[in-house]
N, C-alpha and C positions, 0 to 999 in steps of 0.2 A: 504494500500500500504506500501511497505518496502522502506525506504529512505536510499540510499547508496551514498557514495562519491567515484568516480572513478578517477584514474590518468588521466590527460588530457593535454598532452604536458607538458608545464612548470608549469601548475597549476592543478586544479581538477574540476570535473563537478558533479553536484548533479543529481541523477536519481531516479525515482519512479518505483519500480518493483512490480509485483504481490505478494500477501501475501504468496503464496506457494514457493517463492524464497528461495533457500538455499544459505547462505553466506559461502564462503570458504576462510580461511586465514584472515589476518588483525589482529586487536586488539582483539583477542579472548582468551587471557589468556594462550596461549601456552608458553612453556619455552623460555626465552630470554637469550642471551649470553651477559653478562656484560663485558665492556671493562677491559682489564688488568689495574690494578691501576698504574703501571709504565711500559710504553711501552718498554723502553730500557732494564729494568731489565728482562722483559719477554723474550726478544730476547737473552740476555746473559745467562739466566738460561737454555733455550733450547740448546744453543751452548755448555754449560758446561755439559749437561746431554743428549747426543745424543742417539737415538734409533737405535740399530743394528750395529752401527759403533763406533770406538774410536773417541775421540775428534779430531778436525782438527789439533791441535798442535802435536798430536801423529801420524797422518797418512801423514802429509805433509813432503816431503823429503827436507832436507836443500839444498838450492840452486835450488830447482825444479821449474818447470813452472806450474803456476796455472791459471785456467780459472774460473772466477766468472760470471755466467750468471744470468739474472734476467728478470722477467716478463716485457713486454713492456707496454706503457701507455694505451693500450686498456683494460687491467685488471682494473676493477672498484675499485681501491685501491688508496686512495688519502692522506694517512697518511705517516709516516716516515719509514715503515717497511723495505723497500728496503735499504735505507741509513743506518739504524741502523744495519741490518744484515751484509752489506758489511763492514762497519767500524769495527764491532766486529770480523769478519773473518780476516780482515787485521791485527788486533792486534795479533790474534793467529798465523797467518802465520809468522809474525815478530818474535814471540817467538820461532817458529820452525826453524828459519834461512832462511826463504824465503824473499828475498829483494822485496820491492814493485815494482821495475822495472821488476820483473819476473811475475807480475800479470797482466792479461788482463781482462777488464770488457766488457761483451758482452750482448747487449740488444737482447733478444730472440723474435724477431718480426715475425718469421715464414714467411708467405706470406703477412703480413701487410707491409705497406710502412716503409722505414727507417725514423728515427726521427732526428730532428735537435738537436744540443747541447743545445739550449735554451729550447726545449721541454723536453729533458732528465733531465735538471736541475730541472724541476718541480717534478720529481719522485725520483731522487737520490741526489739532492742538487747541487747547483752551485759549491760548494767547491770541491766535488769529480770530477765533470766534468772538472774543470780547472786543478786539480791535475793530472788526468790521461791523459788528452790531447789525443794524437793519440792512446793510449792504451785503449780508450773507443770507441767501434765500435758497429755498428748494423749488425745483421745477414743479409746476402744477399742470399736468396734461389735460385737466378738465376746466381750466380757467380761460374762457374765450378771449379775454382782454390781453392775455399773455401769449397768445398763439397767433402766428401769421401763416396762412396757407399760401404756399408758393406755386401751387399748380401741380401738374403731373409730369413725370418723366416720359421719355420716348416709349417706354414699355407700359405706360399707364400706371406707374406707382405714384401714389399720393405723397406729397412732401409738405409736412407741417413742421414749423420750427419755432422755438421760443423767440419772442419778440426781441429780447436783448441780443441774441445772436444775429438777428437781422439788422438791428439798428446800431450796434456798437461798431466803432471804427476798426477794432481788432478783437477777434475771438481766439482765445487760447484754451486748449483742452488738455487736462492732465489725466491720462489713463494710468491706473494703478496696478493693473495685472492683465496679462494675456494668457488665458487658459486654453492651451492648444490653439486651434484656429477660431475659437468662439468669440472672445472679447477683442477689443481694440479696433483699429482701422476706422472706417466710417460708421461702424455700429455705435461708437460712442456718441456721435452727433445725431445720426439718423434714427436712433432709438432713444438715447438718453435725453435729448432735448426736443422730442416730438410728441405725437399723440397716437392713440389707437388707430386712427385712420391711416397713418404711415406705417405703424408697426405691424398691422394685420397682414401685410404682404409677406412677412417672413415668419411670424411667430405662430406656426402651425406644426403639427407632427411631421409633415412632409417638407416644410420650409426651413427648419432649423438644422444646423450642422456644426459640429466641432472639428471638422476636418481641417488639417493644416494645409492640405493640398486641394486646389480646385473647389473651394468652399462655395456651394450654391447660394447660401444665405448672404455671404459677403458680396456676391455679384450684384444682388439687389441693393445692398447698402452703398456700394460704390457708385451705382447708377444714380441713386438718390443724392449722394454726397457731391458728386461732380456736377449734378444739376444745380445743387445749392450754390456752389462756387460760381458757376456760369451765370446764374440768375442774379446773384448779388454782386457780381463783378469784383469779388475779393476772395483771398485765400484764408483758410483757417490754419492756425499754428497748433502743433500737437506734441505732447510727450507720449511716448509709447514705451511700456515697461514689461520686461520679462523677468519674473521673480526667480531667484535661486531657491527660495523657500517662502512660506507665507509672510515672513517678516523682513526679508532682505532682498534688495535689488540684485539681480544677476547682470542685466544689461538694460540700459535706457537710451532712447534716441529722442531727438527733438527736431522739429521742422515741419515740412508738408505732410499731410495725413497719408497720402499714397506712398510717399517715399519712406516714411517711418514704418508703415505696415509691411512694405516689401522687405525692409531690413529685419524686422521681427520674424517674419515668416521664413526667411533664409536661416536664421538661427534655430527656430523651432523645428524646421525640417531636418536639421543636422542632429537634433536631440531625439526626435520621435520618428521612427520608421513607420511606414504605412501599416496600420494595424492588421490588415488582411495578409501582410507578408509574415506576420509573427506566428501564425498557426500553419502547420504543414498541410492541413486540409480542414474544411468546415466541420465544426463539432456537432455531435448529436445532442450534447448537453453542455450548457454554459453555466458556470458557477462563479459567483462573486459576492463579496460582502458590501454592506452599506454603512458608512460612518454616520455618526449623529450630527449631520450637517446639511443645511440647505441655505442658499442665499436669502430665501424668504423667511428664514427663522432668525435673521440677524437681530440682536437685542430682543429676542423672543425665544420660544421653545418649539421643538419639533412636535409633529402630530402624525397620525398614520397617513394622511393624504400627502404631506410633504415628504415623509419617509419613502413611501411606496411609489408615488407618481412623480414627484419633482426630482428626488435624488435617484431612486432605484431605476426607474424607467426613463427619466429625463436625462439628467446629467451623466448617469452611468449606463443608460440603456443602449448607447452606441456599440457597446461590446457585443450585444446580441446580434445585431446586423453584421458587424465586422467579423465575428468569429464563428457564428453558428450557421447551421443549415436552415433553409426556410422551414418553419414549423418545428424547430428544435425545442427541446425542453429547457427550462431555465430554473435554476435554483439560486435563490437570493437569501443571504444570511443577514438577518436584522432582528433585534428584539422587538422593535415597533411597539413601544408602550402606548396605551390609549390615554394620552394626555392632551389637553386642549388649552390654548392660550386665548382666553375670551376677550382680551384687550386687542391683540394684534390680528387674530384670525377668528373673529366672532361667528362667521358663517360656516366654518369648516366642520364643526361637530354635527350640525344639522345635515349637511351634505352627506357625511359619512353614515349617519344613523338613519336618515329618511330617504335620501335621493338614491345613493348607490345600491341599496338593496333592491330597488325597483327598476332601475335602468342605468345603463352605462352610456346612453345616448345623451350627450350634453346639449343637443339642439332642441330637446323637448323636455317637458316636466313629467310626462307619463310614458309608459311603455313597459314591455316585458323584460324581465331580467335575462341577461345573456351570460354564457359561460365566461368566467374570467379567473385567471390563476391568482391575481393579486388584489384586484379592486373589488373586494367583497366585504360586506359588513357582518357576515355570519359568524366569524370568529376572529375579530381584529387583534386579539392580544398576542397571538403566536403566528410568526411567519418564518 
């Protein structure tokens, strides 16, 4: 038998698998990204040597209005990169003659909830939160006065954008983490600063992708982003970050969004082989564990829907398609405790207890139950 350790909530679980088991990923000697020796120096070096654009101090207009947007707390980045980038940019803006009162900080939370000042202090520092006061805001995708519709792209994708990104003389975005090919690039703007009307083109089971190579989701984001720059007649400045671990920068780039995305993908491609190349042949059974984590449980607690759907089938579900045969069996290790955060996820408990036992069809409120391995409320305590 093959002995393996699988993530299991906040700990791990030991499992015995048949000898013919093929292990994919983990401590297998693949290239690892070392943390930058000096986190602040890495950020400042990127800012001093931007890709595809002049330095901020050369493109900022004296007395101009500047927007600095940044990844919200759902991005799994727990180090200082947001704060370091913002502080370095503020110094360059001051050199360019932009007073700090002309700068707004915007948390790019897309359709996620808005965050409290105390929560934002965890990712950008209490000093910046206090210093900016009312000029630190969260994006509100449902506030009509804060949204500008820019029209549709050549392929018919709607493009909505926060008004400050439209009206500011310069928009700078701080990406805090690129997870495989999922985060970063134009997703930061096309999703983080937009509305459901824009986001709906990609955020579907068939539309989303974590692929480092030929990512179908990012093709939509890139079309939306390039349309934004053409329509507004200005370019956006970006920090793009690949972490060595959740708290430390591995590499960071600054400059044009397309250029920084290309540099990040080149590095990520060298670190991550195509997943389909890691298995000798498609598997009959795919086994993996689920940690006690979801971006939607930031400053909150997990629940069965986040555990099974968001994490197990969403963020980790790509393993099934990549490694398994069509119709393969899937074994997922997770304690999945039945606990509910009624402040941050007030509707989830009712969905689990009333809706899912009756239907898996989210397009209607009635229907017959259909077979499902995971999404059932018959015995939610054990998975």
